[in-house]
C-alpha positions in Angstrom: 29.9 -117.3 -20.3 27.4 -119.2 -18.2 24.4 -118.5 -19.8 22.3 -118.7 -16.3 23.5 -114.7 -15.8 22.8 -113.9 -18.7 19.2 -112.6 -18.0 20.7 -110.8 -14.3 24.0 -109.1 -16.3 21.8 -108.0 -19.3 19.3 -105.6 -16.8 22.2 -104.5 -15.0 23.9 -103.1 -18.4 20.8 -101.6 -19.2 20.2 -100.1 -15.7 23.4 -98.7 -15.5 23.1 -96.2 -18.9 19.5 -95.7 -18.6 20.9 -94.3 -14.8 24.4 -93.0 -16.2 22.4 -91.2 -19.2 19.7 -89.3 -16.5 22.7 -87.8 -14.6 23.9 -86.2 -17.8 21.2 -84.3 -18.6 20.9 -83.0 -14.9 24.8 -82.8 -14.9 24.2 -81.0 -18.1 20.8 -78.4 -17.0 22.7 -77.3 -14.6 26.2 -76.4 -16.6 25.4 -72.7 -16.7 23.8 -71.8 -13.6 26.4 -70.8 -11.9 26.9 -68.0 -8.8 27.5 -65.6 -11.8 24.7 -66.7 -14.2 22.4 -65.6 -11.1 23.6 -62.5 -9.8 23.3 -61.4 -13.8 19.5 -62.9 -14.2 18.8 -60.6 -11.3 20.3 -57.7 -11.5 19.5 -57.3 -15.1 17.2 -54.5 -15.8 14.1 -54.4 -18.2 14.3 -50.8 -19.7 10.7 -51.3 -21.3 9.3 -51.9 -18.3 7.7 -49.2 -17.3 6.3 -48.3 -20.8 4.6 -52.0 -20.9 0.6 -50.8 -20.4 0.7 -47.2 -21.8 -1.2 -46.9 -25.1 -0.9 -46.9 -28.6 -2.0 -43.1 -28.5 0.4 -42.0 -25.5 3.6 -43.7 -26.6 3.1 -42.2 -29.8 2.5 -38.3 -29.0 6.3 -38.9 -26.5 8.1 -40.8 -29.1 7.2 -39.5 -32.5 6.8 -40.6 -35.6 8.1 -44.0 -35.8 10.8 -45.0 -38.5 8.2 -47.9 -39.7 5.2 -49.3 -38.8 5.2 -53.6 -39.3 1.6 -54.9 -38.8 1.0 -58.4 -37.9 -2.2 -59.5 -38.1 -5.3 -57.1 -37.0 -4.4 -56.4 -33.4 -1.2 -56.3 -33.5 2.0 -53.8 -34.8 5.2 -53.2 -34.1 6.4 -49.2 -34.2 10.6 -49.3 -35.2 12.0 -45.8 -34.1 15.6 -44.8 -34.5 17.6 -42.9 -32.0 20.4 -41.7 -29.9 21.0 -41.4 -26.7 18.0 -42.0 -23.9 15.4 -42.9 -26.3 13.4 -41.8 -28.9 11.7 -38.2 -29.0 9.4 -36.3 -31.5 11.5 -34.9 -34.0 11.5 -30.7 -33.9 9.8 -30.5 -36.8 11.5 -26.9 -37.8 13.2 -26.5 -40.6 13.6 -22.7 -39.7 11.3 -21.3 -42.4 13.0 -23.3 -45.7 11.2 -26.4 -47.4 13.6 -29.0 -47.8 13.2 -31.9 -50.0 13.4 -34.9 -48.8 16.6 -37.7 -50.0 15.3 -40.1 -52.5 16.0 -43.9 -51.6 18.7 -43.9 -54.6 20.5 -40.6 -53.8 19.9 -36.9 -54.4 17.5 -34.1 -53.2 18.8 -32.5 -50.1 19.1 -34.7 -47.2 17.1 -33.6 -43.5 18.6 -32.4 -40.5 17.5 -34.4 -37.7 20.0 -34.0 -35.0 22.9 -37.2 -34.2 23.1 -40.4 -36.7 21.0 -42.9 -34.8 22.8 -45.6 -32.6 19.7 -47.6 -31.7 17.1 -49.2 -32.7 13.8 -50.3 -30.2 10.7 -52.3 -31.6 7.9 -51.3 -29.8 5.1 -54.3 -30.1 1.6 -53.0 -29.7 -1.7 -55.9 -29.3 -5.2 -54.3 -28.9 -3.0 -50.5 -29.0 -1.8 -51.0 -26.0 2.4 -51.8 -25.6 3.4 -55.4 -24.6 6.8 -56.0 -26.1 10.2 -53.7 -26.0 13.2 -54.7 -28.0 16.1 -52.7 -27.9 20.0 -53.1 -29.5 22.4 -51.1 -30.7 23.4 -50.3 -34.3 26.5 -51.0 -34.9 26.8 -54.2 -33.4 29.0 -56.5 -33.7 30.8 -60.2 -33.3 32.9 -60.2 -29.9 34.9 -62.7 -31.2 35.8 -60.0 -34.6 38.8 -58.9 -33.0 40.0 -62.2 -34.0 40.1 -60.9 -38.2 42.9 -58.3 -36.7 46.0 -58.2 -38.5 48.0 -56.6 -36.1 48.2 -57.5 -32.8 47.8 -54.3 -31.4 44.2 -53.8 -33.9 43.8 -57.1 -31.8 44.0 -56.3 -28.4 42.5 -52.2 -29.0 39.2 -54.4 -30.7 39.2 -55.9 -27.6 39.4 -53.1 -25.1 36.5 -51.8 -26.8 34.1 -54.3 -26.1 30.0 -54.6 -27.9 27.9 -51.3 -28.1 25.2 -51.2 -26.2 21.9 -49.4 -25.6 19.6 -48.2 -23.3 16.1 -47.9 -23.5 13.7 -45.2 -22.3 11.0 -42.5 -23.7 12.3 -39.4 -22.1 9.2 -37.4 -23.0 6.4 -40.0 -21.9 5.3 -39.6 -17.4 6.3 -43.0 -16.3 
């Protein structure tokens, strides 16, 4: 080994490694930004967007009483709705003149009939009583890989074709 080339070779090696590292970072950053991803991002619909900026009073008047309220600090609150169809709407409140006992957490009592079983949940976040975020999802979400746990090929194929359930969101009784 010639000692005269040690400095130059060592520096070249470090510079080469730095260049290789920079190129790998650049390529990994671009890995998921193909045309398909770009089209998906451009065409994605935010169903909650038209309602942002509404007051809490407006939302409560057209969406009804939420299933739960989650305070977060002095000025932030999240209202959670469970719904079926287009979005949360106020319940009719008419029990046909009959008083019904509410069901207890441990069973018992008569269950109130409120229409179809909810399939979606929406969380509406308010800051200073103004709607700032809407998040919604299907309540029966399952992994897209759950089909692999099925015992027969027919069951696996059926589950693969069903797809994963999704939800849309709107406040049908709100003017927007």
